[in-house]
N, C-alpha and C positions, 0 to 999 in steps of 0.2 A: 504493500500500499503506501501512496506516495504520502510525503510531510508536505501540505502547503505553505509552511511557515519556509522552506527553504528554496522552494522555487523562485526562479528568476525569470525575468519580461525574456521571451523567444525560447526558454528551455522546452524540449519536447518530452512529451508524455506517451506512454506505452501503454495502450489498453489491453489488454488478453480477453478475445470473446470468443464464445462457442454457441454455436447455432441449432437449435434441434427442428431436424425437419421429418418427423415422424407423420406428420400429419398431412407434409406435401409432397412425400415420395409417391413416385408413382410406381405400381406394381407392373413389371414385364412380363407377361407370360410366354413360356416356349415350347414349345415340344422337338425332343431331339430325335435321330434317327430312327431309334427303337421304339419310338411311343411313347416315351416317358415325358408326362410332363412337368415340367419345373420353373420357377419364378425367379428374377432377382429385382433389384430396385435400381432405377435411374441415377440415385444421388446416394450417399452414405446418410447415416441417421445422424452422424453428429457432423460438424465441419468447425473448423477452429481458425484462428485469425488473429494477427495484431494489427491493431490500428494506432497509428502516430499520430497525433495532435500535438499542439503548438498551445505554452501558457501565453496569453497575449494581454489580459489588463485583470485590475483587480478593481473594486468597487467596497469601499469602506464608510461608515457610519461614525460619526463623532457624535458624541451626545454631550451637551452641557447641562450644567445643572442637576436638578433632581428629576429626574425620567422613569419611565417605567419601560420595563424591558420588554422589547418585541422582537420575536424571531424574523419578523421582515428585514431587520436593521443587522444581521449578521453578514459578514465579510462575504463578498461575492468573486468567485474566483472563474474568470473567463478564459474560455479554452477554443482556440480555431479548428475546426476540423477539414479533414482534405477536400472536402464538398465546398468550403469557403465560408459555411456557415459559424457562427459563435454562438456559443451558450455557456451557460454559466454553470457553476458546483456550487453547493457549501460546503464548508469543513464538518464533517459528519462521520466520526470513525464509526458508526453502527449502520451505514450505507452498505450495503451489499456488494453494488455495482464498483463504489470506490476500493473494494479490495481486489479488484483485478487491474487497478492502475498502478505504473511502475516508474523509476525513475529510468531505470535502464531496458534496453530491449532484451538482454539475457536475462534479466529477472521474470519479463512477460514470457520468453521462451519457455523459461522453466515452470512458468506455471501452467502453461499450453502443454509439456510433458504431463505434468499431474493432472491436469484434466483428462487427458487421453487416458491416463491408467485408471481413472477413479470411472471413466463412460466405458471401457470395454469390462470392467466387471458388472454392467447391470445386463 
């Protein structure tokens, strides 16, 4: 998981992604020369990838005086995605998706290998 506080503008962040295709795959039926019917799928059940995003901005809120805490005033960390869109995230150690974000590609690749091993057992 990444440490938001240590990020500098322009840093690359690597996101380990897995996608389940269980409901999207198409079953291809075949009959061999001996008349035995069998099938295969057009794509694997799970696919894995690493997405590279760039840390590009931060919005912080400064309260002065006696104010009530408001979750909307948490620091927002903005990231630019490969498609050019910019989305923000909050620093939240309980967010499941952020546990798949890493500072280096090697960490993301190691996580992909863990996910592959985990999915093979299903």
